[in-house]
C-alpha positions as CSV (number, residue, x, y, z in Angstrom):
1,X,-4.1,8.3,-5.9
2,X,-2.8,5.0,-7.4
3,X,-3.4,1.4,-6.3
4,X,-1.1,-1.4,-7.5
5,X,-1.8,-5.1,-6.8
6,X,1.4,-7.1,-7.6
7,X,0.5,-10.7,-7.6
8,X,4.1,-11.8,-8.4
9,X,5.4,-10.0,-5.3
10,X,2.2,-10.7,-3.3
11,X,1.9,-7.0,-2.3
12,X,-0.6,-4.2,-2.4
13,X,0.8,-0.7,-2.8
14,X,-1.4,2.4,-2.3
15,X,0.2,5.7,-3.4
16,X,-1.8,8.4,-1.8
17,X,0.1,11.4,-3.2
18,X,1.7,10.6,-6.5
19,X,3.6,14.0,-6.6
20,X,5.4,14.0,-3.3
21,X,8.9,12.4,-3.1
22,X,9.2,9.7,-0.6
23,X,11.9,10.7,2.0
24,X,11.5,8.0,4.6
25,X,9.9,4.5,4.9
26,X,9.0,2.7,8.1
27,X,7.7,-0.8,8.7
28,X,5.0,-0.2,11.3
29,X,4.3,-3.9,11.7
30,X,5.6,-6.9,10.0
31,X,4.8,-6.5,6.3
32,X,3.1,-3.1,6.5
33,X,5.4,-0.2,5.4
34,X,4.4,3.5,5.4
35,X,6.2,6.0,3.1
36,X,6.6,9.6,4.2
37,X,7.3,12.9,2.4
38,X,9.6,15.7,3.7
39,X,6.7,17.0,5.9
40,X,6.2,13.7,7.6
41,X,2.9,13.0,5.8
42,X,2.1,9.4,4.9
43,X,2.1,9.4,1.0
44,X,2.0,5.6,0.4
45,X,1.2,2.3,2.2
46,X,2.5,-1.0,1.2
47,X,1.1,-4.3,2.4
48,X,3.3,-7.3,1.9
49,X,2.5,-11.0,2.1
50,X,-1.0,-10.2,1.0
51,X,-2.1,-13.9,0.5
52,X,-1.5,-14.5,4.2
53,X,-3.6,-11.5,5.3
54,X,-6.7,-11.9,3.1
55,X,-8.6,-14.8,1.8
56,X,-8.2,-15.6,-2.0
57,X,-11.7,-14.4,-2.8
58,X,-11.0,-11.0,-1.3
59,X,-7.8,-10.5,-3.2
60,X,-9.4,-11.3,-6.6
61,X,-11.7,-8.3,-6.6
62,X,-11.4,-4.8,-5.5
63,X,-14.3,-2.4,-4.8
64,X,-13.6,1.3,-4.7
65,X,-16.2,3.6,-3.1
66,X,-16.2,7.3,-3.7
67,X,-18.5,9.3,-1.2
């Protein structure tokens, strides 16, 4: 898994499977795009206009919890 926060583009990209090629993308709601592999599995999620969705304090830090 790879998570990218691009402040210039104001977007968050979460690549769930870094080995599967992306075959199709679908905007499931304005500013939220899912990328699919050949089997129809979601392999990535992109959230655009991040500053409009989350307060500044929440965008400046990221907590990752592994259970």
